[in-house]
N, C-alpha and C positions, 0 to 999 in steps of 0.2 A: 580196149583190149589190154589186159595186163601182161607184162613181161615177167614171168615167174623167176627168170634167171637173175633178176636184179637184186633180189633179197636172199640172204643166206640164213635160213632158220637153223637153230642149233638142235632142236628136237628132231628125233629120227624121222626121216621121210617115209620109211617103211613101204609096204605094198599097198594095193587097193584095200580100202576098208570094206567091211561087210556090206555097207550100203552102196558100194560102187563108186564112192567119191575118193579120188586120190588125195594124197596129202597136199599137193600143190594147189588143188582146187579149193581146199578148205583151210589153207595155212593161216589166214588172218585171224580166224577165231581160235586157233590152237597155239600159235607161236607165243612163247613166253620169253624167249631169249633170241636176240638177233646179233649179228656181228657186222662190222664194217668190212669193206672189200679186202683189206689187208689181213683181216682175222685177228688183229691185235686188240681190238676193243669190243667188249661185250656189253650189250644193252638189255636190261631186264624189264619186262612189263611191270609197272607199278602204278595202278590206277589211283591209289590213295595219295600219291605224291603229286598228282596232276595239277599244275597251276591253272587258275581260271582262264588265262590267255589262250590256252590250247583250244577251248571251245570256240573261240572267235578267229584265231589265226593259224591253228595247226592244220595238218593235212586232211583231217576229217572235215573241217570247215572249208578248206580251200583245196579241193582235189585237183583243180585245174587252175593254171595261172599262178601268180605270185603268192607265196605262203611265208609264214614266219614261225616255223616249227622248232627252232633251236632255242632252248631255254638256258639263259644265263641269269643267275641271281633272281630267279622267279619271274623274269620278263622274257617274252617271246621275241626272237630275232630272226632275221632272214631277209625276205623281200625279193627272192628270186623264184624262178620256175624250174624246179629240179624234181627228179624222181625220189622216192623214199630212200633208195640205196645211195644216191648222190648226197642227200641230206645227212645220212649216217656217216658217209665218208667225209663230208665237210666238218661235222662235229669231231670226228676222229682226228682230222688235221688240226683243228683247234687244240685238242687235247695233246697231240704230239708236239705242238709249239709251246706247251706249258700254260695254256689258258686255265687259271685256277677257278674261274667263275662258271664254267660249263656244268650244267646239272642234268640235262636230259633232252629228249626229243619227242615232239607230239606227232605221232604217225597216224595213219588212217584208222587203225584198229586200237589206238590207245596211247598212253604215255609210257615212255621207257626211260629209266634212269641208267646212269653209267655204272655198271657192275664191276667191270675189270678194266684197268688202265695199266699197261705193263710198266709205266713209269712209277707206279706206286709201290 
């Protein structure tokens, strides 16, 4: 069962769609931008930039158990069992500490690059 409160999509939640599916039931296919819990960092879906390691180590490949969804210099990193929101927060923490090598995150619905960093 998914906890829809863990992820914070930027696109409008809106009302029930004509087909009766709420935004939160269909968010994975629609979200193009996500934020960390603090709201300071914006991640934008960017399938063209997805490194090959996402297919083997990202959250789509490892939905349960340890995953390596954080991308630094084209290499997947991680090795923990976290939710997607916790992984985004982990990446945001690395950015806040000034990690210049952070590039993006491999989530269950695709690859997201860092679009906004308040330090930039």
